[in-house]
C-alpha positions in Angstrom: -21.3 19.8 -7.8 -21.2 19.7 -11.6 -20.4 23.5 -11.6 -17.4 22.9 -9.3 -16.2 20.0 -11.4 -16.4 22.2 -14.5 -14.4 24.9 -12.8 -11.8 22.4 -11.7 -11.4 21.0 -15.2 -11.1 24.5 -16.5 -8.4 25.2 -13.9 -6.4 22.1 -15.0 -6.7 23.3 -18.6 -5.3 26.7 -17.5 -2.4 25.0 -15.8 -1.6 23.0 -19.0 -1.7 26.1 -21.2 0.4 28.0 -18.7 3.1 25.3 -18.7 3.3 25.5 -22.5 3.5 29.3 -22.2 6.5 29.0 -19.8 8.2 26.6 -22.2 7.7 29.0 -25.1 9.2 31.8 -23.0 12.3 29.7 -22.1 12.7 28.7 -25.7 12.5 32.3 -26.8 15.0 33.5 -24.3 17.5 30.7 -24.3 16.6 28.7 -27.5 16.4 25.4 -25.6 13.7 23.0 -24.5 13.5 20.9 -21.4 13.8 17.7 -23.5 16.9 18.9 -25.3 20.0 16.8 -24.7 23.0 18.3 -22.9 26.5 17.5 -23.9 28.4 16.5 -20.7 31.6 17.9 -22.1 30.3 21.4 -21.9 29.5 21.1 -18.2 31.7 22.0 -15.3 33.2 19.5 -12.9 30.8 20.6 -10.1 27.7 20.2 -12.3 28.8 16.7 -13.3 29.2 15.7 -9.7 25.8 17.1 -8.9 24.2 14.9 -11.7 26.0 11.8 -10.3 24.7 12.6 -6.8 21.1 12.9 -8.0 21.4 9.6 -9.9 23.1 7.9 -7.0 26.5 7.0 -8.4 29.7 7.2 -6.4 32.6 9.2 -7.8 35.0 9.1 -4.8 37.7 7.3 -6.8 37.4 9.5 -9.9 39.5 12.6 -9.6 39.6 13.5 -13.3 36.7 15.3 -15.0 37.0 12.9 -17.9 36.2 9.9 -15.7 33.3 11.7 -14.1 31.9 12.7 -17.6 32.2 9.1 -18.8 30.3 7.9 -15.7 27.5 10.3 -16.5 27.3 9.1 -20.1 27.2 5.5 -18.9 24.3 6.1 -16.6 22.0 7.7 -19.2 21.3 10.7 -21.5 21.2 14.0 -19.8 18.4 16.5 -20.6 18.1 20.2 -19.8 15.1 19.6 -17.5 17.1 17.1 -15.4 20.0 19.4 -15.2 17.8 22.3 -14.1 16.1 20.1 -11.4 19.4 18.8 -10.1 20.9 22.3 -9.7 17.8 23.6 -8.1 17.8 20.8 -5.6 21.4 21.3 -4.9 20.9 25.0 -4.2 18.0 24.4 -1.8 19.5 24.7 1.7 16.5 23.2 3.5 17.5 20.8 6.2 15.8 17.3 6.1 14.2 16.2 9.3 15.3 12.9 11.0 13.2 10.9 13.4 14.1 10.4 17.0 12.7 7.1 18.3 11.3 7.1 21.8 11.3 3.4 22.4 10.7 -0.1 21.1 7.1 0.4 19.9 7.9 3.6 18.1 10.8 1.8 16.4 8.7 -1.2 15.5 5.9 0.9 14.1 8.0 3.0 11.8 10.9 0.7 10.8 10.0 -2.9 11.2 6.4 -2.5 10.1 7.4 -0.5 6.9 7.3 -3.0 4.0 8.1 -0.8 1.0 11.0 1.5 2.0 14.5 1.7 3.4 15.4 3.0 6.8 18.9 4.1 8.0 19.0 4.3 11.8 21.9 5.4 13.9 21.9 3.5 17.2 23.7 5.3 20.1 24.6 3.0 22.9 24.5 3.9 26.6 27.3 6.2 27.7 28.8 6.1 24.2 29.3 8.6 21.5 27.5 8.2 18.1 29.3 6.3 15.3 28.8 9.2 12.9 29.4 12.7 14.0 26.7 15.4 13.9 28.1 17.2 10.8 28.6 13.9 8.8 25.2 12.6 9.9 23.5 15.8 8.6 25.3 15.3 5.2 24.3 11.6 5.2 20.7 12.4 5.9 20.6 15.0 3.1 22.3 12.6 0.6 20.0 9.6 1.2 16.8 11.5 1.6 16.7 12.4 -2.2 16.3 8.6 -2.9 13.4 8.1 -0.5 15.5 6.6 2.3 14.2 7.6 5.7 16.6 8.2 8.6 16.3 8.2 12.4 18.2 8.1 15.6 17.7 5.5 18.4 19.2 6.4 21.8 19.5 3.3 24.0 19.1 5.4 27.1 15.4 5.7 26.3 14.9 1.9 26.1 18.0 0.0 27.4 16.2 -3.3 27.6 15.4 -3.3 23.9 19.0 -2.5 23.0 20.3 -5.4 25.2 17.8 -7.8 23.6 18.9 -6.7 20.1 22.6 -6.9 21.1 23.3 -3.2 20.5 26.1 -2.8 23.0 28.0 -0.3 20.9 27.0 2.6 18.7 26.3 1.4 15.1 24.3 2.0 12.0 21.2 -0.2 11.1 19.6 -0.4 7.7 16.2 -2.0 7.2 15.2 -3.4 3.7 12.4 -5.8 2.6 13.5 -9.4 2.9 11.4 -10.8 0.1 10.3 -9.7 -3.4 6.6 -9.8 -2.5 4.6 -6.8 -1.5 4.2 -6.2 2.3 6.7 -8.9 3.1 9.0 -9.1 6.1 11.9 -6.7 6.6 15.5 -7.5 7.7 17.9 -5.4 9.7 21.5 -5.1 8.5 24.3 -3.7 10.6 27.2 -1.6 9.2 30.4 -3.4 9.7 32.8 -1.1 7.9 35.7 0.6 9.6 35.4 3.9 7.7 32.6 6.2 8.7 32.8 8.7 5.9 29.7 9.6 4.0 30.8 8.0 0.7 31.6 4.7 2.2 28.4 4.4 4.1 26.4 5.4 1.0 28.2 2.8 -1.0 27.3 0.2 1.6 23.6 1.2 1.4 23.5 1.1 -2.4 25.3 -2.3 -2.5 22.6 -3.9 -0.3 19.8 -2.2 -2.2 21.2 -3.3 -5.5 21.5 -6.9 -4.3 17.7 -7.2 -4.5 17.7 -6.4 -8.2 18.0 -9.3 -10.6 21.3 -8.9 -12.5 22.0 -10.5 -15.9 25.6 -10.9 -17.1 25.4 -12.9 -20.4 23.2 -13.1 -23.5 21.9 -16.6 -22.7 20.6 -15.5 -19.4 19.0 -12.4 -21.0 17.3 -14.6 -23.6 15.9 -16.9 -21.0 14.6 -14.0 -18.9 13.1 -12.1 -21.8 11.0 -15.1 -22.9 9.9 -16.1 -19.4 6.4 -15.4 -18.3 5.8 -15.1 -14.6 3.7 -13.1 -12.1 5.0 -9.7 -13.2 3.1 -8.0 -15.9 5.4 -5.0 -16.0 9.2 -5.3 -16.1 11.8 -2.6 -16.5 15.3 -3.4 -17.9 18.4 -1.3 -17.5 21.0 -2.0 -20.2 24.2 -0.3 -19.1 28.0 -0.6 -18.8 28.1 -0.2 -15.0 29.3 -2.2 -12.0 26.0 -1.8 -10.3 22.7 0.0 -11.0 22.3 3.7 -9.8 20.9 4.2 -6.4 17.6 5.7 -7.7 17.0 2.5 -9.7 17.6 0.3 -6.6 15.4 2.6 -4.4 12.5 2.3 -6.9 12.9 -1.5 -7.0 12.1 -1.5 -3.3 9.3 1.0 -3.6 7.5 -1.0 -6.3 8.0 -4.4 -4.7 5.4 -6.8 -6.0 4.2 -4.5 -8.7 7.2 -4.0 -11.1 10.2 -6.1 -11.5 13.5 -4.3 -12.0 16.3 -6.1 -14.0 19.8 -4.9 -14.5 21.6 -6.1 -17.6 25.4 -5.6 -17.2 26.9 -5.5 -20.7 30.4 -4.5 -19.6 32.1 -7.7 -20.7 29.8 -8.8 -23.6 31.3 -9.8 -26.9 28.2 -10.7 -28.8 25.4 -8.1 -28.5 23.3 -9.4 -31.5 20.4 -10.6 -29.3 20.0 -7.1 -27.9 19.6 -5.9 -31.5 16.9 -8.5 -32.0 14.8 -7.4 -29.1 15.1 -3.7 -30.1 17.9 -2.4 -27.9 20.3 -0.3 -30.0 21.8 2.3 -27.6 23.6 2.1 -24.3 22.4 2.8 -21.7 18.7 2.1 -22.3 15.8 1.9 -20.0 13.3 -0.5 -21.5 9.8 -1.1 -20.2 8.3 -4.4 -21.1 4.5 -4.9 -20.8 2.0 -7.3 -22.3 1.2 -4.6 -24.8 4.7 -4.2 -26.1 8.0 -2.4 -25.5 8.3 1.2 -24.3 11.6 3.1 -24.4 11.8 5.3 -21.4 13.4 8.7 -22.0 12.0 9.6 -25.4 9.1 11.7 -24.2 8.7 15.0 -22.3 9.6 14.8 -18.6 11.1 11.3 -18.7 14.4 12.1 -16.9 16.9 9.8 -15.4 15.9 10.6 -11.8 13.9 9.2 -9.0 11.0 11.6 -9.1 10.5 11.3 -12.9 10.6 7.5 -13.0 8.5 7.3 -9.9 5.6 9.3 -11.4 6.0 7.3 -14.6 5.7 3.9 -12.9 2.9 5.1 -10.6 0.8 6.1 -13.6 1.3 2.7 -15.2 1.0 0.4 -12.1 -0.8 2.4 -9.4 -1.7 1.1 -6.0 -5.1 1.5 -4.4 -3.6 4.0 -2.0 -2.3 6.1 -5.0 -5.8 6.3 -6.5 -7.3 7.2 -3.1 -4.8 10.0 -2.5 -5.5 11.3 -6.1 -9.3 11.2 -5.5 -8.8 12.9 -2.1 -6.8 15.8 -3.7 -9.3 16.2 -6.5 -12.3 16.2 -4.2 -10.8 18.8 -1.9 -9.8 21.0 -4.8 -13.3 20.8 -6.0 -14.7 21.5 -2.6 -12.6 24.6 -2.1 -14.3 26.1 -5.2 -17.3 26.7 -3.0 -15.3 29.5 -1.3 -15.4 31.5 -4.5 -18.8 30.4 -5.9 -20.7 31.2 -2.7 -21.7 34.9 -2.6 -22.5 37.1 0.3 -21.0 37.5 3.7 -17.4 36.3 4.5 -18.6 34.2 7.4 -21.2 32.6 5.1 -18.5 31.6 2.6 -16.4 29.8 5.3 -19.4 28.1 6.9 -20.5 26.8 3.4 -16.9 25.8 2.7 -16.5 23.8 6.0 -19.9 22.1 5.3 -18.8 21.2 1.8 -15.4 19.9 2.9 -17.0 17.7 5.5 -19.7 16.4 3.2 -17.4 15.7 0.2 -14.8 13.9 2.3 -17.3 11.9 4.2 -18.9 10.8 0.9 -15.5 10.0 -0.6 -14.6 7.7 2.3 -18.0 6.0 2.4 -17.8 5.4 -1.4 -14.3 3.9 -1.1 -15.3 1.3 1.4 -17.4 -0.9 -1.0 -14.7 -0.4 -3.7 -12.1 -1.9 -1.4 -14.4 -4.7 -0.6 -15.1 -5.4 -4.3 -11.4 -5.4 -5.1 -10.9 -8.3 -2.7 -13.2 -10.6 -4.7 -11.5 -13.1 -6.9 -14.1 -12.6 -9.6 -12.9 -9.1 -10.4 -9.3 -10.2 -11.4 -10.1 -9.9 -15.1 -11.7 -6.4 -14.5 -8.6 -5.4 -12.6 -6.3 -6.6 -15.4 -8.3 -4.8 -18.1 -8.2 -1.6 -16.0 -4.4 -1.7 -15.7 -4.2 -2.4 -19.5 -6.3 0.7 -20.2 -4.0 2.7 -17.9 -0.9 1.4 -19.6 -2.3 2.3 -23.0 -3.3 5.8 -22.0 -0.2 6.7 -19.9 2.3 5.8 -22.6 1.0 8.5 -24.9 2.6 11.9 -25.5 -0.3 13.8 -23.8 0.3 11.7 -20.6 4.0 12.6 -20.7 3.1 16.3 -20.8 0.7 15.8 -17.9 3.4 14.1 -15.8 5.9 16.8 -16.7 3.5 19.5 -15.6 2.8 17.6 -12.4 6.5 17.5 -11.5 6.9 21.2 -12.4 4.0 22.4 -10.3 4.8 20.1 -7.4 8.3 21.5 -7.3 6.8 25.1 -7.4 3.9 25.0 -4.9 3.8 28.8 -4.6 3.0 29.0 -8.3 0.3 26.3 -8.0 -1.4 28.0 -5.1 -1.2 31.5 -6.7 -2.8 30.2 -9.9 -5.5 28.5 -8.0 -6.2 31.6 -6.0 -6.3 33.7 -9.2 -8.7 31.3 -10.9 -10.9 31.4 -7.8 -11.0 35.2 -7.8 -12.0 35.3 -11.4 -14.8 32.8 -10.7 -15.9 35.0 -7.8 -15.9 38.1 -10.0 -18.0 36.6 -12.7 -20.4 34.9 -10.3 -20.9 38.2 -8.4 -21.6 40.0 -11.6 -24.1 37.4 -12.8 -26.0 37.5 -9.5 -26.1 41.3 -9.5 -27.6 41.2 -12.9 -30.3 38.9 -11.5 -30.9 41.4 -8.6 -29.9 38.9 -6.0 -29.9 40.5 -2.6 -27.5 38.0 -1.0 -24.5 39.5 -2.8 -24.7 42.7 -0.7 -25.4 40.9 2.6 -22.9 41.6 5.4 -21.8 39.3 8.2 -24.2 40.5 10.8 -27.2 40.2 8.5 -26.3 36.7 7.5 -25.6 35.6 11.1 -29.0 37.0 12.1 -30.8 35.1 9.4 -28.8 32.0 10.3 -29.9 32.4 14.0 -33.5 32.8 12.9 -33.2 29.6 10.8 -31.6 27.7 13.7 -34.2 28.8 16.3 -37.0 28.2 13.9 -36.0 24.6 13.4 -35.1 24.2 17.1 -38.6 24.9 18.2 -40.3 23.0 15.4 -39.9 19.4 14.3 -38.2 19.4 11.0 -40.7 18.3 8.3 -38.5 18.9 5.3 -34.9 20.0 4.7 -34.7 23.3 3.1 -31.9 25.7 2.3 -31.3 28.2 5.0 -31.9 31.0 5.9 -35.7 31.3 5.9 -37.8 34.0 7.5 -39.0 33.4 11.1 -42.5 33.9 12.4 -41.1 35.5 15.5 -40.2 38.6 13.5 -43.9 39.3 13.0 -45.2 38.1 16.4 -42.7 38.2 19.3 -45.3 36.6 21.6 -45.3 33.4 19.6 -42.7 31.9 21.8 -44.7 32.6 25.0 -47.8 31.2 23.4 -46.0 28.0 22.5 -44.9 27.7 26.1 -48.5 28.1 27.3 -49.8 25.5 24.8 -47.5 22.5 24.7 -49.5 20.7 22.1 -48.5 23.4 19.6 -44.9 22.2 19.7 -45.9 19.2 17.8 -47.0 21.2 14.8 -44.5 20.7 12.0 -42.9 23.7 10.4 -43.4 23.5 6.7 -41.8 26.3 4.6 -44.2 28.0 2.2 -41.7 28.1 -0.7 -43.7 25.5 -2.6 -46.7 27.9 -3.0 -45.0 29.8 -5.8 -44.6 26.5 -7.8 -48.3 25.7 -7.7 -50.1 26.1 -11.1 -51.9 29.4 -11.7 -54.1 30.6 -14.6 -57.0 32.9 -15.4 -60.6 31.8 -15.6 -62.1 32.4 -19.0 -65.6 31.9 -20.3 -66.7 31.3 -23.9 -68.4 34.3 -25.6 -67.7 36.8 -22.9 -65.8 40.1 -23.3 -62.4 40.5 -21.7 -62.0 42.7 -18.6 -60.5 45.6 -20.5 -63.6 45.8 -22.8 -66.0 45.5 -19.9 -64.1 48.2 -18.0 -64.2 50.6 -20.9 -68.0 50.0 -21.4 -68.7 50.6 -17.8 -66.3 53.5 -17.3 -69.1 56.1 -17.5 -71.3 54.3 -15.1 -68.4 53.9 -12.6 -67.6 57.6 -12.9 -71.2 58.6 -12.2 -71.5 56.4 -9.1 -68.0 57.1 -7.9 -69.1 59.7 -5.4 -72.0 57.6 -4.1 -69.9 54.5 -3.3 -66.8 56.2 -1.8 -68.2 55.8 1.7 -69.2 52.2 1.0 -65.6 51.2 -0.1 -64.0 52.9 2.8 -66.4 51.2 5.2 -65.7 47.8 3.6 -62.0 48.4 3.8 -62.2 49.3 7.5 -64.3 46.3 8.3 -61.9 44.0 6.5 -58.9 45.5 8.4 -60.7 45.0 11.7 -61.4 41.4 10.9 -57.8 40.8 9.9 -56.5 42.4 13.1 -58.8 40.3 15.2 -57.8 37.1 13.5 -54.1 38.0 13.7 -54.1 38.9 17.4 -56.2 35.8 18.3 -54.6 32.7 16.9 -56.8 30.5 19.1 -60.0 31.8 17.5 -58.4 31.5 14.1 -57.6 27.8 14.7 -61.2 27.1 15.8 -62.9 28.7 12.8 -60.5 28.3 9.9 -63.2 28.1 7.2 -65.2 31.0 8.4 -62.2 33.3 8.8 -61.0 32.4 5.3 -64.4 32.9 3.8 -65.0 36.2 5.5 -61.6 37.6 4.7 -61.4 36.4 1.1 -64.7 37.8 0.1 -62.9 41.1 0.2 -59.5 39.9 -1.0 -60.5 38.0 -4.1 -61.7 41.0 -6.1 -61.0 44.7 -6.3 -63.5 47.3 -5.2 -64.2 48.2 -8.8 -64.9 44.5 -9.7 -67.3 44.2 -6.7 -69.1 47.4 -7.8 -69.4 46.1 -11.3 -71.4 43.1 -10.1 -74.3 45.3 -9.1 -74.6 46.5 -12.6 -74.2 43.3 -14.5 -73.3 40.2 -12.6 -73.7 36.8 -14.1 -73.6 33.1 -13.0 -71.0 31.0 -14.8 -72.9 27.9 -14.0 -76.2 28.9 -15.4 -75.5 31.4 -18.2 -72.1 30.8 -19.8 -69.9 27.7 -20.4 -66.3 28.0 -19.0 -63.4 27.5 -21.4 -61.9 24.3 -20.1 -59.1 24.2 -22.7 -57.2 26.9 -20.7 -57.2 24.6 -17.6 -54.2 22.4 -16.8 -54.7 18.8 -17.7 -54.5 17.5 -14.1 -57.0 19.9 -12.6 -60.6 19.1 -11.8 -63.4 21.1 -13.5 -65.4 23.3 -11.1 -66.9 26.8 -11.1 -66.9 27.7 -7.4 -64.3 28.4 -4.8 -65.1 26.4 -1.6 -63.1 28.8 0.5 -65.1 31.9 -0.1 -68.2 30.1 -1.6 -68.3 32.4 -4.6 -68.4 31.5 -8.3 -65.4 32.1 -10.5 -65.7 35.2 -12.6 -64.3 35.8 -16.1 -60.6 36.9 -15.8 -60.1 36.0 -12.1 -56.9 34.3 -11.1 -57.1 30.7 -10.1 -54.7 28.3 -8.4 -54.7 24.5 -8.2 -53.4 22.1 -5.6 -51.6 18.7 -6.3 -54.9 16.9 -5.5 -56.6 18.6 -8.5 -59.0 21.0 -6.6 -59.1 24.6 -7.8 -59.7 27.8 -5.8 -59.3 31.6 -6.1 -55.6 32.4 -5.9 -56.0 34.9 -3.1 -58.2 32.5 -1.1 -56.0 29.5 -1.2 -52.8 31.5 -0.6 -54.2 32.9 2.6 -55.4 29.4 3.6 -52.0 27.9 3.1 -50.0 30.8 4.6 -52.1 30.5 7.8 -50.5 27.1 8.5 -53.2 24.9 6.9 -51.0 23.0 4.4 -53.7 20.8 3.0 -56.6 20.9 0.6 -59.8 22.4 2.1 -61.8 19.7 0.2 -59.9 16.4 0.5 -57.2 17.3 3.1 -54.4 16.0 0.8 -51.1 17.7 1.7 -50.6 20.7 -0.5 -46.8 20.2 -0.7 -47.0 16.5 -1.7 -47.4 15.3 -5.2 -50.3 13.1 -6.2 -50.9 10.8 -9.1 -52.9 12.6 -11.7 -56.5 11.4 -12.4 -57.1 9.2 -15.3 -60.0 11.4 -16.5 -61.7 14.4 -15.0 -64.9 13.7 -13.2 -67.4 16.7 -13.2 -68.4 17.9 -9.8 -72.0 18.0 -8.5 -72.3 21.7 -9.3 -71.5 21.2 -13.0 -74.6 21.3 -15.2 -74.6 18.2 -17.5 -75.1 19.0 -21.1 
């Protein structure tokens, strides 16, 4: 998880650097920045009308270019980034979808139950033609959709009873807006009563009703009273402008942020004395002033702060987010992090997608489960102060220059989704390349596994756990016992009690402590082998037959035990003892005993300093019942008992996952002893 989080943060850093690189390229080719102001005089009449449509200002009664230019200047400063976005949006010929309501419940669910948006619905009466024609309606839908206004069509033929109850006996237009200034309040439906059905007149009717919900100030005394008033709103945004009514994007945002941000329009068109505005720090017209408990912030002075709906919406969401905004943000981040598994996982293609689906399900489930207590805690009245301090921290951090860059990059990549996806894919392919190279250097075989091999190992893992109770959760795939003995399945059917034996993987054996047994004052194995080399060479020919006969006897015993699991389960200790007398030492070591064997208990004191601290002191292996010899490999269990490494490995691999002495589970940790107690076979000094 932490590796995926690191790669995700690295990807965001790459996006940030890439955006600065694009800005440098644009500046090198054109010599302008996105924050550079544009002189409206240098723009064509068509571009000026495009800017006014994006801001939501009507220009139907302004035939001259000069009047249109003055209206643009009155609504706010124009930047290169806003001009580019407006022209790009105008060139996009994508048709905006409109909802067709199927009946009363569908209408109520989408329109009357929506508390933070505006709906424009065309009602078509029975056996009547629509009020707005198809061509004009498509233009209307495209015009209002850029301000977040949703549209739909309700045909009374689908539910005539509801139309009669509503009084819709003729085709008309219905607009729904929130009735109160509180969040999630009631909505009211307004019917269009104008005679003209042109797009501009209908749009003016919509903006007039939306602007009526904004508090408007017409004189300095009212402004002074409002500025010094303290009420429920922590965040207020003021628009100081010489306009008849605020732009449509400003009115649409006031509805969208109902209950969170208060929008105030200060009409300074007929003001004679503007000294109070100078006192509060307003020097230019128009000005967008954000007032918070922390101070005053002038919107439009940083990167990406355009006079548009999308720019101001992202700005206000970062300052005063809803819980739903935070949930959506966490959902996007978690899924981006989960998709990194597609590139981090190596091996077969099917394995990658199986791991990806598993990770997506796990991460999303954990996200939803973790959000449930958060929502419960937010309802507690004792956390109001914590909520206020959190919002204060957000306001401090999101009014910095770095935050403005992040918002600008967010708007840029959200308007270019192909670039966002291509950079994510390229970042993932680089991760896949370096991860594959790292695992090949570590000689990891799963890199070269194909789909059939992985599916086969997955089936082995599934069938292994299907026919065994799961004792512990391990990473799959693991090797199946059926590969070595195909008759195991039939034997389990013949002996139902064997189904109750838990399947415990043997991966823990490699983590058990191992060391070599050393004695004080005894030569090492290399020196002893050099000293006895001549003796071994002389007697080599004599004992060749003996070694071969021992080997054959050992192989015969192993085959008998392997082919007769019932016998092996009845005499575990004898089988291990018989087998490990041949396994624990090499033939040369066994031959060396006949020339100079010694007893570590009686002759020489073991070097206990080389033993792990939590192991019990002993000199004999209870599996093979032979003493430890100098240089032999030992292995200890969590209970503290010590055995020959070969003896205890064969004991554990045979399915006996417990200590031969105390029966403590060999895969379970145990509290270490306070002090080592000598066993009965230790000779006291």
